[in-house]
N, C-alpha and C positions, 0 to 999 in steps of 0.2 A: 548472444542476445540476452538482454537483461529481463528478468521477470520479477525483480524485487518490487514489492508493493509501493515503496517510497517513490520509485521512478514513475510508476503508473499514476500515483496521486499528484506528483509534480506535473506530469504531462497533462493531466486533466485540468489542473489549475491554469497552465499556460493556454490550453485550447479554449477554456471558458472565457478567460480575459481577452484573448485574441478575437474571438467571435463577438464578444460584447463591444469591442472597439471597431467592428466591421472590417477587420484586416484579413487578408488571405495569408496562407502560410508563406507564400512568396514575398509578400510585402513585409511580414515580420522578419523573414530571413534577411531581406535587404537591410532592415534597420539594425540587425545585430551582426551582420557580416558572416552569416552561415548559409548553407544551402537549404533549399526548400525541403529536400529529402531529410536533412538533419532535423528540421523543425517537425516534420511528420513523424520521424522516429522518436523524438523527445515527447511529443504529444501522445504517442502510442505506448510510452513507457519502455521502449525497446533500446534506448540509448542512454548510457551514462553521460553525465554532463559535468563539465569542468566549472570550477567556482567562478572564474572570470566570465563564463557564458551565462551563469545564473544572474550575475550583476547586470550584464548586457540585456538579458531578457527582461529583468525587472524594470530597467530604465526604459526600454522600448515599449513596455506595456503600461507605462505611466504610473508605476508604483513608487511611492515616496521612500519606502523601505523595502529592502530585499526580503525581509521576514514576511511581508504581506503576500509574497508569492509562494513561500515554502509551506508545504503541508505539515500537519502535526506528525511527530515521530511515531511510526507504527509500533505497536507492542509486539514483542517477540513471543513466540509460542511457549518457550520455557518460562515457567514461573507465573504465567498469566492465569488468573482465576478463570475457571470454567463455569459459565452460567448456563443452566439448562432447564428445560421444562420437560418433565416426564409425564406422559399421559397415554391413555389408551381410550379411544373414543367410546368403547362400550362400558368403561368404568370411570367416567369423568368425575364422579363424586369421590373417588378414592385417591388419596395421595400417599406417597411413600413417607415413612417416618424420617425424621432428621438423620438418624444413624444410617438408615438404608440409603438415603440420598447421598450421604457422605461417602459410603462405600462405593456407590456407582461412580461418583465423581473421582474417587481415588483410582478406580479401575480404568476410567477413561484417561486420566492424567498419565498413569503408568503406560498405557497403550500408546500414547502420543509422544512419549519421551524418545529421544534418539537412542538407537541401540548401538552398542560398541561392536566393532567388527571383530568377531572372535573366530580364530582359525582352529579347526579341529585337528588333532594329531600333532600339534606343535609343542 
């Protein structure tokens, strides 16, 4: 089962357009030569989709370009800038200094980095 955000975003785009066209999943499936279950899985982000199916869906959903159906490329966690708001309701007038905020950001970034699988005793 796929849980990649790009498949969820793609599925949302398919579902949104299908509903705007007042098509059922079965009707869309018939237009593209897929099963209704496949359309449901694509819309739910649970199914990888082949390139030729992307073109068939774009055509069936009356897009003039396949790119109109594709979601923007999601950013990966690694290297992504972390934006945060640090606050405490009882001290809303106090802010961290820039250096303290940078230290917190660095700590969070390091905590989110993938860890190498290290075996002990090897």
